[in-house]
VOGU-3710 file (C-alpha; in Angstrom, 3 decimals, decimal comma):
1> mkglivavtc> -84,465/-97,293/106,373  -83,205/-94,403/108,499  -86,087/-92,218/107,295  -88,577/-94,954/108,220  -87,238/-95,055/111,778  -87,579/-91,291/112,139  -91,164/-91,442/110,855  -92,099/-94,193/113,300  -90,611/-92,206/116,149  -92,655/-89,133/115,216
11> lvalaaaagg> -95,844/-91,175/115,074  -95,133/-92,579/118,523  -94,679/-89,080/119,927  -97,937/-87,859/118,380  -99,837/-90,885/119,707  -98,480/-90,337/123,189  -99,503/-86,686/123,120  -103,024/-87,632/122,070  -103,440/-90,582/124,420  -101,922/-89,005/127,539
21> ddavltvssa> -100,526/-91,286/130,187  -102,195/-94,366/128,728  -100,060/-94,278/125,616  -97,418/-96,955/125,949  -95,392/-98,286/123,082  -92,297/-100,391/123,125  -90,169/-100,549/120,017  -87,610/-103,269/120,232  -87,077/-103,965/116,563  -85,799/-100,582/115,603
31> gpgvptptpl> -82,313/-101,814/115,550  -79,197/-101,332/117,674  -78,431/-97,898/119,007  -82,043/-96,725/118,808  -83,509/-95,772/122,222  -86,832/-97,183/123,349  -89,486/-94,454/123,249  -91,077/-93,507/126,568  -94,615/-92,214/127,165  -95,048/-88,517/126,742
41> rsstaadtms> -97,682/-86,238/128,219  -98,618/-82,676/127,464  -97,519/-79,966/129,859  -100,429/-78,350/131,653  -100,973/-75,833/134,402  -101,384/-78,726/136,808  -97,646/-79,270/136,617  -96,982/-75,978/138,349  -96,755/-76,668/142,086  -97,954/-73,267/143,171
51> svdwtnappp> -101,231/-73,708/141,289  -102,012/-77,256/142,393  -105,231/-77,610/144,413  -106,021/-81,042/145,679  -108,614/-79,881/148,202  -111,222/-82,322/147,077  -108,807/-85,146/146,451  -108,859/-87,980/149,003  -105,771/-88,490/151,180  -103,172/-90,678/149,536
61> tptpatnmts> -103,350/-94,306/150,540  -99,913/-95,591/151,529  -99,002/-98,925/150,054  -97,208/-101,583/152,079  -93,574/-102,131/151,320  -92,936/-105,220/149,271  -89,458/-105,782/150,688  -89,944/-106,326/154,409  -86,216/-106,515/155,088  -85,347/-103,148/153,535
71> ldflldvfsv> -84,058/-100,549/155,963  -86,247/-97,938/154,302  -89,282/-99,883/155,493  -87,989/-100,857/158,925  -86,815/-97,334/159,736  -89,785/-95,451/158,290  -91,277/-94,727/161,699  -93,057/-91,436/160,982  -95,109/-90,705/157,885  -97,450/-87,758/157,413
81> drlehvwdaq> -99,222/-89,679/154,653  -100,051/-92,518/157,036  -101,326/-90,098/159,671  -103,528/-88,284/157,192  -105,001/-91,565/156,012  -106,322/-92,404/159,497  -106,660/-88,885/160,877  -110,412/-88,548/161,147  -110,723/-91,814/163,050  -108,187/-90,715/165,658
91> anlitaechr> -109,631/-87,349/166,624  -110,330/-88,447/170,192  -106,666/-89,302/170,839  -105,305/-85,805/170,173  -106,133/-82,486/171,795  -108,596/-80,320/169,901  -106,089/-77,564/169,104  -103,531/-80,020/167,803  -106,140/-81,879/165,768  -107,323/-78,634/164,162
101> dmaeffaarr> -103,842/-77,389/163,245  -102,752/-80,795/161,950  -105,831/-80,885/159,721  -104,810/-77,508/158,265  -101,312/-78,852/157,784  -102,626/-81,888/155,866  -104,830/-79,707/153,671  -101,986/-77,289/152,922  -99,780/-80,204/151,866  -102,408/-81,310/149,393
111> rahiwalkms> -102,504/-77,758/148,041  -98,699/-77,783/147,907  -98,408/-74,613/149,975  -94,761/-73,817/150,423  -94,960/-73,498/154,220  -96,446/-76,975/154,532  -93,770/-78,427/152,274  -91,108/-76,698/154,354  -92,583/-78,122/157,547  -92,438/-81,595/156,054
121> dasgkygggy> -88,929/-80,999/154,799  -87,781/-79,715/158,205  -88,819/-82,976/159,839  -86,212/-85,681/160,028  -86,269/-89,124/158,512  -83,895/-92,000/158,043  -81,353/-91,035/155,416  -78,804/-93,822/155,400  -75,782/-94,736/157,466  -77,655/-96,741/160,096
131> ffgnsywlgs> -74,954/-99,391/160,357  -72,292/-96,694/160,567  -73,851/-95,154/163,658  -76,373/-92,663/162,302  -78,904/-92,351/165,111  -79,782/-88,691/164,530  -82,637/-88,146/162,074  -83,154/-84,534/163,005  -84,124/-82,579/159,922  -83,607/-78,854/160,468
141> qtmcsnlahn> -84,609/-76,960/163,585  -83,447/-73,736/161,936  -85,883/-74,070/159,028  -88,733/-74,911/161,370  -87,910/-71,987/163,660  -87,906/-69,544/160,766  -91,459/-70,565/159,967  -92,464/-70,024/163,581  -91,049/-66,491/163,674  -93,553/-65,108/161,186
151> tsahrkdmgh> -96,014/-62,685/162,792  -99,781/-62,763/162,239  -99,657/-59,651/160,054  -96,852/-61,161/158,081  -98,873/-64,306/157,548  -101,746/-62,338/156,053  -99,399/-60,730/153,565  -97,569/-63,929/152,694  -100,654/-66,068/152,114  -99,676/-69,664/151,356
161> lsppftsafy> -95,991/-68,910/152,194  -96,615/-68,708/155,934  -98,466/-71,138/158,252  -101,662/-69,965/159,954  -100,372/-71,321/163,246  -97,069/-71,318/165,139  -94,775/-74,177/164,268  -92,478/-75,869/166,751  -89,629/-78,316/166,532  -89,737/-81,485/168,611
171> vvradlqlpe> -87,083/-84,123/169,235  -88,460/-87,598/169,829  -86,149/-90,013/171,589  -87,036/-93,661/171,087  -85,647/-97,155/171,459  -85,474/-99,100/168,207  -84,994/-102,852/168,055  -84,565/-104,523/164,673  -84,436/-108,271/163,974  -81,320/-109,975/165,285
181> svaevqrtvn> -80,372/-110,843/161,741  -80,179/-107,113/161,032  -78,960/-105,596/164,297  -78,346/-107,430/167,538  -78,154/-104,356/169,743  -81,027/-102,016/170,549  -80,410/-98,524/169,220  -81,585/-95,208/170,633  -82,623/-92,871/167,825  -83,470/-89,175/167,832
191> lglclpascg> -86,174/-88,054/165,428  -86,757/-84,364/164,701  -90,306/-83,286/163,800  -91,638/-79,889/162,727  -95,275/-79,774/163,818  -97,799/-77,243/165,097  -96,840/-75,748/168,459  -100,329/-76,528/169,744  -99,317/-80,181/169,858  -97,670/-80,784/173,195
201> ardvgrlvdl> -95,167/-83,491/174,033  -97,934/-86,000/174,727  -99,597/-85,296/171,380  -96,325/-85,641/169,471  -95,528/-88,927/171,158  -98,995/-90,174/170,287  -98,588/-89,072/166,664  -95,399/-91,088/166,323  -97,007/-94,124/167,945  -99,997/-93,755/165,650
211> svetanemdp> -97,746/-93,660/162,592  -95,973/-96,837/163,669  -99,239/-98,597/164,566  -100,722/-97,707/161,188  -97,697/-99,186/159,410  -98,070/-102,359/161,471  -101,765/-102,635/160,617  -101,046/-102,221/156,921  -98,633/-105,141/157,096  -98,830/-107,251/160,289
221> raaalrqfkv> -95,346/-108,605/159,708  -93,911/-105,203/160,559  -94,715/-105,529/164,270  -92,639/-108,708/164,463  -89,661/-107,144/162,705  -89,503/-103,739/164,363  -89,981/-102,655/167,960  -90,197/-98,885/168,332  -90,906/-97,295/171,710  -90,980/-93,548/172,369
231> tsvrmpasey> -89,143/-92,747/175,621  -89,216/-88,943/175,642  -90,295/-85,905/173,641  -88,557/-82,546/173,973  -89,294/-79,185/172,398  -85,987/-77,290/172,125  -87,153/-73,743/172,682  -86,356/-70,800/174,886  -87,952/-72,282/177,997  -84,867/-71,372/179,995
241> vfwedptfwv> -84,551/-67,614/180,411  -81,191/-66,364/181,617  -82,461/-63,440/183,633  -84,760/-65,680/185,646  -81,808/-67,669/186,962  -80,163/-66,215/190,124  -76,849/-67,812/189,123  -76,834/-65,752/185,946  -77,208/-62,517/187,908  -74,446/-63,547/190,298
251> ligvsfvvav> -72,157/-64,066/187,304  -73,179/-60,707/185,857  -72,547/-58,960/189,164  -69,154/-60,572/189,680  -68,168/-59,853/186,075  -69,153/-56,210/186,449  -67,152/-55,745/189,648  -64,104/-57,453/188,160  -64,400/-55,398/184,960  -64,453/-52,180/186,995
261> llaagtaydl> -61,398/-53,291/188,989  -59,548/-54,274/185,813  -60,297/-50,906/184,245  -59,343/-48,969/187,371  -56,193/-50,983/188,005  -55,042/-50,678/184,426  -55,806/-46,965/184,266  -53,935/-46,235/187,490  -51,015/-48,357/186,325  -50,847/-46,336/183,112
271> vlehrkrtsl> -50,929/-43,115/185,135  -48,008/-44,300/187,254  -46,103/-45,317/184,170  -46,719/-41,921/182,599  -45,524/-40,158/185,725  -42,444/-42,296/185,845  -41,537/-41,437/182,283  -42,174/-37,722/182,608  -40,767/-37,139/186,074  -37,229/-35,832/186,317
281> nglnhsgydn> -36,494/-38,216/189,116  -39,152/-40,810/188,354  -37,351/-43,301/190,542  -39,106/-42,273/193,728  -42,431/-43,911/193,104  -43,420/-46,641/195,472  -45,456/-49,632/194,545  -44,789/-52,156/191,815  -41,938/-52,408/189,490  -43,461/-52,688/186,059
291> ysfglgaprl> -41,202/-55,482/184,990  -40,446/-57,569/188,026  -43,470/-56,827/190,166  -41,150/-55,946/193,023  -43,344/-54,612/195,785  -42,509/-51,642/197,929  -39,120/-51,075/196,421  -38,006/-47,550/197,292  -36,234/-47,287/193,969  -37,188/-48,644/190,587
301> vgmrdkgdfg> -33,762/-48,780/189,049  -30,888/-50,794/190,216  -33,141/-53,527/191,589  -31,768/-56,225/189,400  -28,246/-55,160/190,084  -28,963/-55,581/193,768  -30,345/-59,041/193,306  -34,020/-58,266/193,749  -35,913/-60,747/191,650  -39,491/-59,596/191,298
311> vrldvtvpav> -42,585/-61,731/191,444  -43,696/-63,406/188,294  -47,007/-65,067/187,723  -46,473/-68,645/186,737  -49,904/-69,809/185,856  -48,685/-72,804/184,064  -49,779/-75,941/185,680  -53,290/-77,199/185,006  -53,720/-78,858/188,203  -54,223/-78,013/191,636
321> stvgtapaaa> -51,457/-78,380/194,001  -50,388/-74,990/195,073  -48,412/-74,875/198,166  -48,785/-71,574/199,849  -46,052/-69,169/200,311  -46,282/-69,193/203,991  -46,560/-72,204/206,176  -48,431/-70,178/208,684  -52,086/-69,985/209,432  -52,216/-66,698/207,621
331> apshapates> -52,562/-66,852/203,887  -49,141/-67,476/202,427  -47,774/-65,700/199,453  -46,577/-67,163/196,239  -43,284/-65,354/196,163  -40,334/-67,669/195,780  -37,615/-68,456/198,154  -35,494/-65,834/196,503  -37,687/-63,238/198,121  -37,838/-65,043/201,417
341> slyssssela> -41,285/-66,382/200,749  -42,456/-69,670/202,118  -44,012/-72,373/200,033  -44,640/-70,988/196,589  -45,567/-74,095/194,696  -47,904/-74,717/191,896  -49,584/-77,893/191,080  -50,496/-79,061/187,725  -53,550/-77,056/187,098  -52,954/-74,351/189,559
351> tsvytgsaas> -49,794/-72,474/189,221  -48,104/-70,185/191,512  -46,203/-66,975/191,384  -42,486/-67,317/191,380  -40,065/-64,522/191,714  -38,394/-64,501/188,437  -35,229/-62,853/187,548  -34,421/-61,922/184,074  -32,645/-65,190/184,315  -32,572/-67,464/181,386
361> sgdscasrap> -34,580/-70,621/181,228  -31,547/-72,801/181,454  -31,215/-76,215/182,939  -30,161/-75,125/186,370  -32,789/-74,869/189,082  -30,324/-73,715/191,711  -31,684/-71,251/194,189  -30,554/-67,692/194,396  -29,628/-65,608/197,327  -32,469/-63,796/199,027
371> ssassdtdpt> -33,044/-60,252/198,072  -31,703/-57,548/200,279  -33,259/-54,715/198,371  -36,788/-55,528/199,338  -38,409/-53,594/202,096  -41,846/-53,482/203,597  -44,330/-51,323/201,858  -46,051/-48,554/203,724  -49,426/-49,943/204,901  -51,136/-46,955/203,304
381> nvwvelllsf> -49,988/-48,247/199,943  -51,457/-51,734/200,383  -54,778/-50,645/198,875  -52,932/-49,173/195,939  -51,060/-52,412/195,454  -54,276/-54,392/195,655  -55,742/-52,221/192,919  -52,622/-52,577/190,802  -52,909/-56,356/191,053  -55,751/-56,005/188,507
391> slrrniatif> -53,576/-54,149/186,013  -54,016/-55,804/182,633  -50,770/-54,356/181,370  -48,716/-55,934/184,106  -50,510/-59,260/184,127  -50,296/-59,610/180,356  -46,583/-58,832/180,492  -46,158/-61,458/183,187  -48,007/-64,190/181,302  -45,990/-63,545/178,139
401> dksvgadtip> -42,689/-63,080/179,936  -39,964/-65,189/178,359  -38,029/-65,550/181,600  -38,793/-67,922/184,440  -38,379/-67,792/188,175  -35,254/-68,882/189,953  -37,072/-71,813/191,531  -38,836/-72,818/188,349  -37,879/-75,920/186,395  -38,251/-74,784/182,755
411> tlhglkaism> -38,852/-78,305/181,456  -42,153/-78,461/183,296  -43,554/-75,661/181,141  -43,278/-77,822/178,050  -44,675/-80,903/179,748  -47,733/-78,991/180,937  -48,416/-77,248/177,627  -48,135/-80,474/175,630  -50,254/-82,419/178,115  -52,967/-79,765/178,002
421> awvvlghtci> -53,142/-80,026/174,217  -53,365/-83,799/174,624  -56,296/-83,427/177,020  -58,138/-81,127/174,590  -57,571/-83,605/171,746  -59,011/-86,480/173,766  -62,055/-84,550/174,918  -62,689/-83,225/171,408  -62,814/-86,772/170,063  -65,056/-88,042/172,869
431> vtfkysdnme> -67,650/-85,290/172,513  -67,708/-84,962/168,727  -68,035/-88,714/168,189  -71,089/-88,667/170,447  -72,791/-86,124/168,197  -71,851/-87,531/164,798  -73,829/-89,435/162,197  -71,009/-91,953/161,754  -70,252/-92,959/165,327  -69,056/-96,373/164,214
441> lrglvekell> -66,045/-94,658/162,672  -64,575/-94,649/166,153  -64,589/-98,435/166,206  -62,589/-98,457/162,991  -60,011/-95,836/163,897  -59,477/-97,414/167,314  -57,969/-100,373/165,480  -55,250/-98,153/164,071  -51,924/-97,861/165,841  -51,736/-94,072/165,962
451> fqtisngafs> -55,193/-93,794/167,526  -53,693/-95,376/170,646  -52,313/-91,902/171,319  -55,882/-90,728/171,923  -57,123/-93,902/173,579  -54,306/-93,644/176,122  -54,877/-89,960/176,751  -55,362/-90,717/180,462  -51,575/-90,612/180,771  -51,721/-86,860/180,134
461> vdtffmvsgl> -53,430/-86,488/183,507  -50,708/-88,587/185,119  -48,245/-86,020/183,808  -50,168/-83,319/185,657  -50,187/-85,362/188,853  -46,459/-86,006/188,628  -45,679/-82,322/188,031  -47,921/-81,311/190,937  -46,197/-83,624/193,366  -42,771/-82,581/192,122
471> lvsflyfrtt> -43,405/-78,860/192,558  -44,997/-79,230/195,966  -42,068/-81,268/197,264  -39,265/-79,345/195,562  -40,473/-75,888/196,554  -41,387/-76,929/200,079  -37,957/-78,326/200,843  -36,194/-75,426/199,181  -38,220/-72,861/201,110  -38,018/-74,500/204,526
481> akldvtkitk> -34,257/-74,793/204,067  -34,089/-70,979/204,038  -36,765/-70,026/206,547  -37,603/-70,872/210,104  -41,289/-71,712/210,096  -41,546/-71,291/213,862  -40,778/-67,574/213,485  -43,914/-67,219/211,405  -46,200/-69,436/213,447  -44,684/-68,033/216,670
491> ttgvrsnale> -44,897/-71,453/218,234  -43,170/-74,812/218,038  -43,900/-78,508/217,898  -47,212/-79,984/216,858  -48,990/-76,648/217,165  -46,578/-75,048/214,719  -47,043/-77,934/212,308  -50,820/-77,652/212,606  -50,736/-73,918/211,878  -48,480/-74,546/208,925
501> fvglliyrfl> -50,854/-77,203/207,611  -53,896/-74,933/207,970  -52,088/-72,016/206,359  -51,172/-74,062/203,312  -54,720/-75,359/202,925  -56,156/-71,850/203,170  -53,733/-70,579/200,585  -54,497/-73,382/198,176  -58,235/-72,931/198,551  -58,033/-69,188/197,896
511> rltspylfsl> -55,596/-69,673/195,051  -57,701/-72,187/193,120  -61,293/-71,433/193,949  -61,741/-67,991/192,385  -61,532/-69,031/188,701  -62,960/-72,448/189,562  -66,112/-71,051/191,165  -66,700/-68,647/188,288  -66,286/-71,500/185,796  -68,714/-73,555/187,857
521> givqvtmkwf> -71,348/-70,847/187,453  -70,698/-70,635/183,715  -71,141/-74,398/183,374  -74,381/-74,354/185,351  -75,930/-71,588/183,262  -74,748/-72,817/179,862  -75,756/-76,419/180,479  -79,244/-75,314/181,525  -79,524/-73,384/178,283  -78,211/-76,312/176,239
531> yhnsvfeppt> -80,662/-78,705/177,866  -83,672/-76,529/177,045  -82,584/-75,291/173,595  -80,344/-77,833/171,901  -81,678/-80,609/169,686  -79,100/-82,888/171,292  -79,250/-84,437/174,718  -76,562/-82,918/176,969  -73,512/-85,153/177,517  -73,900/-84,917/181,298
541> mdhincpnyw> -76,572/-83,840/183,773  -74,832/-80,635/184,847  -78,084/-78,690/184,593  -79,334/-80,821/187,508  -76,154/-81,799/189,327  -74,549/-78,368/189,514  -77,445/-76,651/191,351  -77,695/-79,614/193,730  -74,104/-80,658/194,321  -71,901/-77,622/193,555
551> wrnvlyintl> -70,723/-77,592/197,192  -68,899/-80,882/196,617  -66,827/-79,191/193,941  -66,047/-76,217/196,169  -64,829/-78,598/198,898  -62,921/-80,677/196,305  -64,560/-83,924/197,397  -66,750/-84,665/194,358  -64,771/-87,790/193,422  -65,865/-89,408/196,679
561> fpvkdmcmlw> -69,439/-89,563/195,341  -71,011/-91,413/192,365  -70,131/-89,991/188,984  -73,803/-89,727/188,027  -74,119/-86,929/190,602  -70,959/-85,077/189,606  -71,014/-81,486/188,405  -68,311/-80,540/185,879  -67,206/-84,081/185,173  -63,695/-82,988/184,244
571> swyladdtqf> -63,252/-81,408/187,686  -62,466/-84,848/189,070  -58,821/-83,989/188,476  -59,000/-80,914/190,695  -60,605/-82,916/193,485  -58,022/-85,701/193,303  -55,107/-83,302/193,095  -56,340/-81,369/196,124  -56,790/-84,552/198,102  -53,261/-85,582/197,103
581> yvlgiillil> -52,053/-82,166/198,187  -53,510/-82,662/201,662  -51,677/-85,960/201,986  -48,545/-84,480/200,430  -48,129/-81,572/202,835  -48,642/-83,913/205,795  -45,793/-86,053/204,495  -43,658/-82,966/203,834  -44,219/-81,486/207,290  -43,376/-84,880/208,753
591> atshirlsaa> -40,255/-85,055/206,586  -38,771/-81,906/208,122  -38,185/-83,828/211,357  -38,591/-87,510/210,440  -37,499/-87,969/206,857  -37,274/-91,753/207,015  -40,695/-92,147/208,540  -42,097/-89,845/205,885  -40,413/-91,822/203,111  -41,707/-95,108/204,516
601> tlftfmvssw> -45,211/-93,709/204,744  -45,026/-92,455/201,163  -43,914/-95,875/199,944  -46,702/-97,560/201,918  -49,324/-95,347/200,343  -47,929/-96,041/196,887  -47,970/-99,821/197,314  -51,458/-99,641/198,791  -52,644/-97,708/195,744  -51,149/-100,310/193,430
611> cttayiaysn> -52,779/-103,193/195,276  -56,155/-101,463/195,451  -56,152/-100,695/191,733  -55,137/-104,245/190,850  -57,911/-105,696/192,997  -60,595/-103,440/191,496  -59,430/-104,163/187,934  -59,292/-107,908/188,523  -62,663/-108,137/190,278  -64,322/-106,183/187,443
621> qhmpseddpl> -62,510/-108,113/184,691  -61,124/-104,858/183,308  -59,141/-105,369/180,107  -57,184/-102,198/179,287  -56,324/-103,562/175,846  -60,001/-103,984/174,907  -62,230/-101,888/177,156  -63,026/-98,224/176,744  -60,596/-96,221/178,907  -63,597/-94,654/180,669
631> alfdkiydkp> -65,468/-97,935/181,116  -64,773/-98,046/184,862  -64,795/-94,299/185,398  -66,598/-94,551/188,722  -64,410/-97,364/190,014  -60,901/-96,800/188,692  -60,530/-93,719/186,505  -61,442/-90,889/188,879  -60,885/-92,383/192,304  -57,984/-90,901/194,316
641> wtrlgpylvg> -56,891/-94,270/195,702  -56,234/-95,527/192,162  -54,502/-92,385/190,789  -52,184/-91,585/193,695  -49,044/-93,233/192,325  -47,840/-90,521/189,874  -48,259/-87,800/192,500  -46,074/-89,670/195,001  -43,493/-90,344/192,294  -43,373/-86,598/191,621
651> mavgwilfkt> -42,862/-85,868/195,335  -39,914/-88,254/195,437  -38,375/-86,600/192,364  -38,816/-83,169/193,934  -36,890/-84,290/197,000  -34,102/-85,703/194,802  -33,742/-82,447/192,874  -33,668/-80,497/196,120  -31,055/-82,698/197,778  -28,806/-82,645/194,731
661> dckirmskvt> -29,493/-78,985/193,914  -30,136/-80,165/190,336  -26,462/-81,102/190,013  -26,334/-84,831/189,443  -23,248/-86,003/187,599  -23,843/-88,860/185,151  -21,637/-90,854/182,834  -22,398/-91,115/179,148  -23,485/-94,700/179,618  -25,929/-93,689/182,328
671> vvlgwslsfa> -27,344/-90,904/180,184  -27,798/-93,110/177,122  -29,276/-95,925/179,178  -31,610/-93,580/181,029  -32,973/-91,942/177,888  -33,339/-95,308/176,151  -35,280/-96,867/179,027  -37,419/-93,761/179,435  -38,476/-93,583/175,787  -38,952/-97,337/175,587
681> cllsllygly> -41,250/-97,301/178,589  -43,262/-94,307/177,345  -43,734/-95,806/173,873  -44,634/-99,225/175,235  -47,268/-97,689/177,501  -48,755/-95,758/174,594  -48,639/-98,414/171,892  -47,658/-101,655/173,612  -51,224/-102,907/174,049  -52,023/-102,542/170,341
691> gavldpitaa> -53,505/-105,885/169,313  -52,474/-107,495/172,599  -54,599/-110,049/174,429  -54,068/-110,014/178,199  -55,087/-112,526/180,795  -56,939/-111,135/183,859  -53,873/-111,117/186,123  -51,668/-109,349/183,583  -54,443/-106,863/182,841  -54,839/-106,083/186,535
701> aysslshsaw> -51,085/-105,605/186,920  -51,012/-103,259/183,941  -53,922/-101,212/185,289  -52,162/-100,980/188,622  -48,614/-100,087/187,585  -48,927/-98,317/184,220  -49,706/-94,852/185,623  -46,774/-94,890/188,043  -44,504/-96,266/185,309  -45,496/-93,318/183,120
711> amslswivia> -44,604/-90,885/185,901  -41,251/-92,596/186,519  -40,367/-92,372/182,828  -41,177/-88,664/182,782  -39,159/-88,247/185,967  -36,016/-89,205/184,107  -36,744/-86,530/181,506  -37,156/-83,877/184,196  -34,035/-84,923/186,104  -31,879/-85,207/182,993
721> cscgyggpvn> -33,009/-81,838/181,637  -32,609/-80,106/185,009  -29,090/-81,463/185,449  -27,845/-80,527/181,980  -28,339/-83,810/180,120  -31,494/-82,887/178,234  -30,047/-81,940/174,858  -32,676/-81,254/172,183  -35,460/-82,557/174,425  -34,702/-79,850/176,976
731> rilswtllyp> -34,592/-77,187/174,269  -38,053/-78,237/173,084  -39,636/-78,510/176,524  -37,992/-75,268/177,668  -38,978/-73,380/174,526  -40,053/-69,909/175,622  -42,970/-69,973/173,177  -44,621/-72,560/175,431  -44,403/-70,423/178,577  -47,604/-68,391/178,043
741> fsrvtycayl> -49,603/-71,546/177,278  -48,208/-73,220/180,366  -49,035/-70,231/182,556  -52,739/-70,332/181,700  -53,070/-74,105/181,703  -55,220/-74,142/184,829  -57,817/-71,860/183,274  -57,590/-73,704/179,946  -58,408/-76,924/181,752  -61,429/-75,291/183,368
751> vhpvvirlls> -62,956/-73,828/180,205  -62,040/-76,186/177,368  -64,969/-78,639/177,843  -67,385/-75,696/177,775  -65,924/-74,600/174,435  -66,218/-78,114/173,003  -69,803/-78,444/174,211  -70,650/-75,043/172,780  -69,758/-76,291/169,303  -71,703/-79,532/169,624
761> mkmdaplhlg> -74,811/-78,293/171,387  -75,354/-75,302/169,069  -75,608/-77,466/165,946  -78,975/-78,563/164,594  -77,526/-81,541/162,737  -74,877/-84,129/163,605  -71,320/-83,896/162,417  -69,892/-86,221/159,792  -66,416/-86,943/161,044  -63,195/-87,875/159,351
771> aytifilflg> -59,542/-87,709/160,306  -59,009/-84,250/158,856  -62,287/-82,962/160,271  -61,305/-84,055/163,766  -57,867/-82,486/163,395  -59,308/-79,141/162,272  -61,858/-79,233/165,095  -59,068/-79,939/167,562  -57,056/-76,939/166,412  -60,108/-74,729/166,698
781> mlsasylfaf> -61,018/-76,043/170,156  -57,444/-75,614/171,369  -57,201/-72,045/170,111  -60,599/-71,021/171,477  -59,916/-72,691/174,831  -56,683/-70,788/175,325  -58,327/-67,556/174,247  -61,018/-67,884/176,921  -58,427/-69,162/179,402  -56,345/-66,054/178,831
791> vlslafeapv> -59,346/-63,851/179,672  -60,250/-65,931/182,742  -56,685/-65,834/184,000  -56,416/-62,058/183,631  -59,740/-61,507/185,380  -59,514/-63,967/188,249  -56,274/-65,925/188,502  -53,531/-63,336/188,154  -55,102/-60,716/190,475  -55,782/-63,299/193,196
801> vtmlrlispk> -52,223/-64,612/193,069  -50,803/-61,114/193,484  -53,201/-60,216/196,286  -52,324/-63,375/198,184  -48,688/-62,412/198,019  -49,492/-58,979/199,428  -51,069/-60,408/202,564  -48,449/-63,072/203,150  -46,599/-63,166/206,477  -43,453/-62,058/204,674
811> rkgmgred> -45,018/-58,665/204,243  -45,336/-58,337/207,974  -41,755/-58,498/208,972  -40,261/-61,272/206,894  -39,080/-59,010/204,172  -35,425/-59,808/204,695  -34,224/-63,162/205,784  -30,574/-62,580/205,237
//
């Protein structure tokens, strides 16, 4: 029996070989375990793709889909086969050049030329994941571009491997509406097509429409089930040329000048250091002290023994509020009160220079006695000192210095570094989800408890606001307690206050604007390039807004205008913080003579901010437990009148620390209760809304008070750590490893969105995200952001801070206050 089965099988194989494709035989009685024979055909040369020639064969006739509800049918919006089938009848709808090249493309596909197959393969098509947020059907721009780079001579040599025309990659943006039973919401899809470059945007749009119309004609039911409308066609190519943009040349010129100054300053600093080491009495050099940045010290040794605490660059806060070192109309310096400087404060993103001793980063923030070893530098050496302010060696040593200034609160370093990482994490998630093929994953992970850490990332900015207000208030009161402002302004009364106000504003503007303006130029140039070359639509309209509205950023008033016109969207924080700073120094100047009136005014502004935020949230039915945190960006998120609370809380805390000299005595019960309430409030703000359903009034109250409550909870941490009750929390937040990250936070805040966009906009395919992918991306974005921030700080921030100190009023006769 077994032999009979084998014989029958052999006969079937021979019959199939003789009869070709028509040989069909089904054997069902062979018994269990015996496979059913399938038709066999002889192998011929026609099976080899490279030798196939279908020149005379008619175009394939597409057949209508039998399953009208299949996604493959509904989302098959572009088909070369359909176009070829109706091509000759549509010649009048396409330009002659495009029609000619497309005809060659169709013929090459029939001949199975490799370049034509690659062009087809480089075009995008629906590939699954529609319900999980896949709206990018892009294919491969890289493959299409490689075909386009072949020269004419190369094409002759390569024959059928290279197209006879230049190929180009197009991105078609269209609105797609499926039946309500399939998808209730209209979806915007992006379709990548590799076609001849002779076909312009109009031709490509018409080709897509023609493909859809042909599918509808083949089965009229399709038009009722699918609405597909092309809204735009882009050709990502090198239309934007850097050297044709004046902004690019301004950046190049500024970079060249700064590079020369950095090289000269560093070289001269090394020469001075060499002389100091080789000289028998190398203590007679004037200028900077290499370790403390003490200016004009006649001797380089013995300075610390004499109580001279040199200037240290504290570029830690990513914010803006920098109170000048001199309350005079002249630009104030950032030297601390220990060196008889005036207001050396740093706000969250903009830090200041504090005179640091080799003092430890302990809990105490008590002030030190003014230096008596400092003396005015010979005016002839000012130019030397200005040059040395660009010394990379000194600025690097300052950024990585493990000590902090006498008027620095070490805990703030940790708060700023952690908050900056939190900001980068939130922005990484926002941008990468936008350019992923599984965008609906966000809706799933948002239902998880731990994701509330990212959803509530707006509190990280409240930390910056609180720190800004605290530093402005604390350093102002501490400085004015040591110095007579009228001696600097050389006048009294309202005129003295006005000069002080102007001087602080000038200092802040000079302190912040140098790295900010350079970053603004970088954003403008890069976003223009992304818009013209990336397959993805840019996340914002910076390529249009920055050339038109950059002046709003420079004046720090961009949050007073609609968000659709904003350049550098993340710069809203800088604008708000600067506006808060203006209000803050008015209150501080008023407090020097009318403390109660100043306190009452501060409280009035805080309550007004709460009421305004509650009204806006209630009138817009904002539900913080359900809505996207950025849903009301233009009404609540970025407006100064809704974000003022944390800044005012920080100012109040700064005054408390000043009045108590960071020496508040607490009982154990108070300490335990304070830490318990603080952590409970912080955790409830982060995770308390998980799964909660709020009524409109409760939601409005939460929107109004939550940001100030966050700042108040952090205030306890700062006060407890500064007064010696911080324990392990203080050791973590005051960890010296965090100091360098804190000192370049301002620059990290400026550059990190550019780094994130660089990753997304340089891809030619969407990301497929998962928890581990996002985490790895976050680590990479954080590391790269700080790397670029370090360079930006060395080039623009650190030199400007030192130069501002050199021209402060203290240098002109205020060298010794004691």
